[in-house]
Structures are given as structure tokens and as C-alpha cells.
C-alpha positions in Angstrom: -7.9 -15.0 -7.2 -6.2 -11.7 -6.3 -2.4 -11.3 -6.4 -2.5 -9.8 -2.9 -4.5 -12.6 -1.3 -2.8 -13.8 1.9 0.1 -11.4 1.5 1.8 -8.9 3.9 2.4 -5.6 2.2 4.8 -2.7 2.8 3.9 0.5 1.0 6.1 3.4 0.2 4.3 6.1 -1.7 5.7 9.2 -3.4 4.8 12.8 -2.4 4.7 13.9 -6.1 3.2 10.6 -7.3 0.8 8.3 -5.6 0.6 8.8 -1.8 1.0 5.8 0.5 -2.4 6.3 2.1 -4.1 6.0 -1.4 -2.3 2.7 -2.1 -3.2 1.5 1.4 -6.9 2.2 0.7 -6.7 0.1 -2.4 -4.9 -2.8 -0.7 -7.4 -2.8 2.2 -10.1 -3.8 -0.3 -8.6 -7.3 -0.3 -9.8 -9.0 2.9 -6.9 -11.3 3.5 -4.1 -8.8 2.7 -2.3 -7.2 5.7 -0.7 -3.8 5.5 2.4 -3.9 7.8 3.7 -0.4 7.0 2.5 2.5 4.8 4.3 5.8 4.4 4.6 8.7 1.9 8.1 9.9 1.2 9.7 12.7 -0.7 12.4 11.5 -3.1 14.5 14.4 -4.4 
């Protein structure tokens, strides 16, 4: 059982950390997880 099974996910990545698209690629490996929104922001 995966913690993301049957979950809807909102992803906010960091430009100087882990980008949102990289996190999205990992979440998409769980077949039943649904990515609703993914973005990379710059927090200064």
C-alpha cells in the first residue's frame, strides 16, 4: 500500500530546491494518484 493511493495531489515545487515537474513525475508512478496542479515557484 502506498501513501498516495487514491489521493488527489497539489504540488508546489521550489526553483532552488526540487522543481514541481520532478515531484509530479514521481507521483505519476502511482496509478491511482491524480495530480490536480503542479507548479514551480520562486520563494524569495
